[in-house]
Every structure is written in C-alpha cells, then in structure tokens.
C-alpha positions as CSV (number, residue, x, y, z in Angstrom):
1,M,-5.2,16.4,26.3
2,D,-1.9,14.5,25.7
3,T,-1.4,14.6,21.8
4,R,1.3,11.1,22.8
5,R,-2.1,9.6,22.7
6,L,-3.5,10.8,19.5
7,F,-3.3,9.9,15.6
8,R,-2.9,12.4,12.8
9,V,-5.7,11.2,10.3
10,S,-6.2,13.0,7.0
11,E,-9.5,11.0,6.8
12,Q,-11.9,8.5,7.4
13,F,-14.3,6.9,4.6
14,I,-16.2,3.9,3.4
15,S,-15.3,2.4,0.2
16,I,-14.2,-0.6,-1.8
17,Q,-10.5,-1.2,-1.9
18,G,-9.1,-0.1,-5.2
19,E,-6.2,-1.6,-5.7
20,G,-4.2,-4.9,-4.8
21,E,-5.4,-8.6,-3.9
22,D,-8.4,-7.7,-1.9
23,I,-9.8,-5.2,-5.0
24,G,-13.1,-4.7,-5.1
25,L,-13.7,-5.9,-1.5
26,P,-15.8,-2.9,0.9
27,F,-13.6,-1.4,3.5
28,S,-13.2,0.9,5.8
29,F,-10.6,2.9,5.4
30,I,-8.2,5.6,8.0
31,R,-5.6,7.2,6.1
32,F,-3.5,8.8,8.5
33,F,-1.6,12.0,7.6
34,G,2.2,12.2,7.5
35,C,4.8,10.0,5.2
36,N,8.5,9.9,5.8
37,Y,8.6,9.7,1.2
38,Y,6.9,12.7,-0.7
39,C,7.2,10.6,-3.9
40,E,6.5,12.7,-7.7
41,W,3.5,11.1,-8.5
42,C,2.2,11.1,-4.8
43,D,-1.5,11.1,-5.2
44,T,-3.0,11.7,-1.8
45,K,-0.7,14.6,-1.5
46,Y,-3.0,16.0,1.3
47,A,-2.6,13.3,3.7
48,V,1.6,14.4,3.2
49,Q,3.1,17.1,5.2
50,H,5.6,18.1,2.5
51,W,2.9,19.5,1.0
52,S,-0.4,20.1,3.1
53,S,-1.0,20.7,7.0
54,E,-4.1,20.2,7.0
55,Y,-5.2,16.6,9.5
56,Y,-7.4,15.9,13.1
57,E,-6.4,14.0,15.9
58,R,-8.5,11.0,17.1
59,S,-7.9,8.8,19.6
60,P,-7.7,5.1,19.1
61,D,-11.0,4.6,20.8
62,E,-12.4,7.5,18.3
63,L,-11.2,5.2,15.6
64,L,-12.3,1.5,17.2
65,E,-15.9,3.4,17.6
66,W,-16.0,4.6,14.4
67,V,-15.0,0.9,12.5
68,L,-17.6,-0.8,14.4
69,A,-20.1,1.1,13.5
70,Q,-19.7,0.6,9.7
71,G,-20.3,-3.2,9.8
72,N,-17.3,-3.9,8.2
73,R,-15.2,-6.3,9.0
74,R,-12.4,-5.5,6.8
75,V,-10.4,-2.4,7.9
76,C,-7.0,-0.8,5.7
77,L,-4.6,1.2,7.4
78,T,-3.3,3.5,4.9
79,G,-1.3,7.1,4.2
80,G,1.2,8.8,3.3
81,E,2.5,6.1,5.8
82,P,0.8,4.4,8.8
83,L,3.8,3.2,9.8
84,T,4.9,6.9,10.9
85,A,2.2,6.7,13.5
86,P,3.6,6.4,17.1
87,A,4.3,2.6,17.4
88,Q,3.2,2.0,20.7
89,L,-0.1,3.8,20.4
90,L,-0.3,2.3,16.4
91,L,0.1,-1.3,17.9
92,Q,-2.2,-0.8,20.9
93,F,-4.7,0.0,18.1
94,V,-4.3,-3.0,15.9
95,Q,-4.2,-5.4,18.7
96,T,-8.0,-4.0,19.7
97,L,-8.9,-4.2,16.0
98,K,-8.0,-7.7,16.2
99,E,-10.2,-8.0,19.2
100,N,-13.0,-7.4,17.9
101,N,-12.3,-9.8,15.2
102,Q,-11.4,-7.0,12.1
103,Y,-9.5,-8.4,8.8
104,I,-6.6,-5.5,9.0
105,D,-4.8,-3.8,5.7
106,V,-1.4,-2.4,5.7
107,Q,-1.0,-0.3,2.6
108,S,2.7,1.1,2.9
109,N,5.7,2.1,1.2
110,G,8.4,-0.5,2.5
111,T,10.7,1.9,4.2
112,I,9.9,1.0,7.7
113,F,9.4,-2.6,10.0
114,N,7.6,-2.6,12.4
115,A,8.4,-6.2,13.9
116,A,5.8,-5.9,16.9
117,L,3.0,-6.0,13.7
118,A,4.2,-8.8,11.8
119,S,1.7,-11.0,13.4
120,L,-1.2,-8.7,13.7
121,I,-1.5,-7.8,9.9
122,D,-3.7,-9.9,7.6
123,S,-2.1,-8.3,4.7
124,W,0.6,-6.5,4.2
125,S,0.7,-4.4,0.4
126,I,4.3,-3.3,0.5
127,S,4.9,-0.8,-2.7
128,P,8.9,0.2,-3.3
129,K,9.2,3.7,-4.1
130,L,11.3,3.5,-7.8
131,G,12.9,6.0,-10.4
132,S,9.6,8.1,-11.7
133,S,8.9,8.4,-7.8
134,K,11.7,10.5,-7.5
135,M,12.7,8.4,-3.6
136,T,15.3,5.4,-3.0
137,E,13.9,2.1,-2.0
138,R,14.9,-0.1,0.8
139,P,15.8,-3.3,0.0
140,D,17.6,-3.5,3.0
141,I,13.9,-3.3,5.3
142,L,12.2,-5.1,2.0
143,A,14.5,-8.6,3.5
144,K,13.0,-7.9,6.8
145,Y,9.8,-8.5,5.6
146,L,11.0,-11.4,3.5
147,A,12.5,-12.6,6.8
148,A,9.7,-12.4,9.2
149,K,8.1,-14.2,6.4
150,R,10.1,-17.0,5.9
151,A,10.8,-17.6,9.6
152,G,6.7,-17.5,10.0
153,S,6.4,-14.4,12.4
154,L,5.1,-12.7,9.5
155,T,2.0,-14.6,9.2
156,G,-0.3,-12.3,6.9
157,K,-0.4,-12.1,3.3
158,L,2.7,-10.3,1.8
159,T,2.0,-9.0,-1.7
160,L,4.6,-6.3,-3.1
161,K,3.2,-3.7,-5.7
162,F,4.8,-1.8,-7.9
163,V,3.7,1.4,-9.6
164,I,4.9,1.8,-13.0
165,K,4.9,5.2,-15.3
166,D,7.8,4.2,-17.9
167,S,10.0,1.5,-19.0
168,A,12.9,2.2,-16.6
169,D,10.7,1.4,-13.6
170,L,9.9,-1.7,-14.9
171,Q,13.5,-2.2,-15.5
172,L,13.8,-1.4,-12.3
173,T,11.2,-3.0,-10.4
174,F,12.9,-6.7,-12.2
175,T,16.6,-5.4,-11.0
176,L,14.9,-5.3,-7.8
177,L,13.2,-8.5,-8.1
178,E,16.2,-10.1,-8.8
179,S,18.7,-8.7,-6.4
180,L,16.0,-10.3,-3.6
181,P,16.1,-14.0,-4.3
182,E,13.1,-15.1,-1.5
183,I,10.4,-13.3,-3.6
184,A,10.6,-15.8,-6.3
185,T,10.9,-18.4,-3.6
186,L,8.2,-17.6,-1.5
187,Q,6.0,-16.6,-4.7
188,L,5.0,-14.0,-3.4
189,P,2.2,-11.8,-5.4
190,I,3.5,-9.1,-7.3
191,I,1.2,-6.2,-8.7
192,L,2.2,-4.3,-11.2
193,Q,-0.2,-1.0,-11.7
194,P,0.2,2.0,-13.8
195,E,1.2,5.1,-12.3
196,G,-2.3,7.0,-11.3
197,M,-4.7,9.0,-13.9
198,A,-3.6,12.5,-13.2
199,G,-4.1,14.5,-16.3
200,H,-5.3,11.7,-18.2
201,D,-8.7,10.2,-19.0
202,T,-9.6,6.7,-18.8
203,A,-8.5,5.6,-22.1
204,E,-5.2,7.0,-21.9
205,Y,-5.1,4.8,-18.4
206,V,-6.3,1.9,-20.2
207,T,-3.7,2.1,-22.7
208,A,-1.4,2.5,-20.2
209,L,-2.7,-1.0,-18.6
210,R,-1.8,-2.4,-22.1
211,W,0.9,-1.5,-22.5
212,L,2.1,-3.2,-19.0
213,T,0.4,-5.7,-20.1
214,E,2.3,-6.5,-22.9
215,Q,5.4,-6.2,-21.4
216,T,5.2,-8.4,-18.9
217,A,2.7,-11.2,-20.4
218,I,2.9,-11.3,-24.1
219,G,5.9,-9.4,-25.5
220,D,9.5,-9.8,-26.7
221,E,10.4,-9.7,-22.5
222,A,7.6,-11.4,-21.3
223,A,9.6,-15.0,-20.6
224,R,11.4,-13.1,-18.3
225,W,8.5,-12.1,-15.7
226,R,6.9,-15.4,-15.7
227,K,8.6,-16.8,-12.6
228,Y,7.3,-14.0,-11.0
229,Q,3.7,-14.3,-12.3
230,P,3.0,-10.6,-12.3
231,R,-0.8,-9.3,-11.7
232,I,-1.9,-6.4,-13.6
233,L,-4.1,-4.3,-12.2
234,P,-5.7,-1.0,-12.2
235,Q,-6.8,1.6,-9.3
236,L,-10.5,0.4,-9.9
237,H,-11.2,3.3,-7.4
238,R,-9.8,6.0,-9.7
239,I,-11.2,4.6,-12.7
240,I,-14.8,5.0,-11.4
241,W,-14.3,7.9,-9.4
242,G,-11.2,9.4,-10.6
243,G,-9.2,11.7,-8.6
244,R,-11.7,12.5,-5.3
245,K,-10.9,12.3,-2.0
246,G,-13.3,10.4,0.9
247,I,-14.0,7.0,-1.7
C-alpha cells in the first residue's frame, strides 16, 4: 500500500468539544499523530513522536466513512499538530468533508499556514505556545493567518487560544497580542485557558481559573486587557473525565 496516501492517526472518538468557542457541542474527533513541537506540558504526548511511536494508518476514505457513520455534522481535526499531515492528502480529505456538509474545526499551534485550506475550514483554533511550553511562538506565521482573514481568503472563524501556566505566560501573551495590532482591529476572539490538570484536582483547576479571571477581568491589571475582551474558559472535557484518552 502506498503510505503517501495514508494518514498517521493516534485516535478517533466521539465527544463534546471541550474548549474554545464551540465548547459543549458534539463533535467527531480525529487526532492525527505527529507534531513539530513538543511542549513541556503537552497533554497528548501519546500523539507526538518525541514521546510515542504508537499510531495506526488510515486512508482518507476510511476516515470519511467513519465520520459519516457517526451522524455528527461537526469534525475536529487535532493532534499532535494536524497540519503536519501530508498537505495534499489533507487538502483532499478536507474537500471531501466539505462536500459531505461537515463543519470542520482545526486545532493548531499556529506554526504552519496552508493557504489552500484557508477557505475550507469553518473554525481555526490557533494556540500559540509561549514561555512555560519551552517552545517559541511564531508571530510571522500568525501574521499570515491575520493577513488571510483581512483579505477574506480565510472565511471561517479565527480564534486565538492561549494556555496560561503562570504570570510570565500571561505577560508573554499580552506582549504577543500587542505586537500584532490586527488582532485587535479584526476583533478576533481571544481565549485564555489555564494549563491542564495533570497532577491537580478539580479544586486546584478552579483556583487557576479564578486567578486568571482576576488578573484579566476584575483585577488591577484588567484595564489593559479590555480591548481584547478575552474569554476565560476551562477544558471542559478534563473537568468531566480527567485525563482519559478517547473522550
């Protein structure tokens, strides 16, 4: 079999969207294996080749058949980093999903821009990786997303989601937002989310949500955030199921 015609897949499952603007809605999830980053606090290490070698292969037709069998009208392509999948194969798969009236959400780290996909994706959830991730953000790539949105070639929603572990991450997020004025001009949705629940219970996670809210919405530093109107949101699936895979 020609492996160039196959995707590397970590898992497929049905659940609610646990984060971002579509939080709570039912989705069919395809988690591709492989990523160009390996964040310190990655919560899907089993889908990243830096830590894991476990994946299976599926053709676009097999994935489409699975999606249609679920009866959902929403598909989330996630990872790892879904945009590390073979570009032409991914484009063809997305085109087929659209032909079958699927709403497509892509969860990406914002370090890869594929112009051919810009008009086909209904929701881009871009999560730049900052200080505590031990990775480096790519404002040059984010600028391509912003330019496509401004030009109208990126027709779906464009949301920026930042995972915040500490005050340093919060400052780096604000600095990045300020460095790209089009974010405010385009009034893009900004989501701030506490770093995950690994090793922490729900009460500790609630404390992190409270701290993030007080820092950006009601505390002494809140005024500077108001032009971005950030939304403080949890990872709902982690509150409900903890760190379980496949849900």
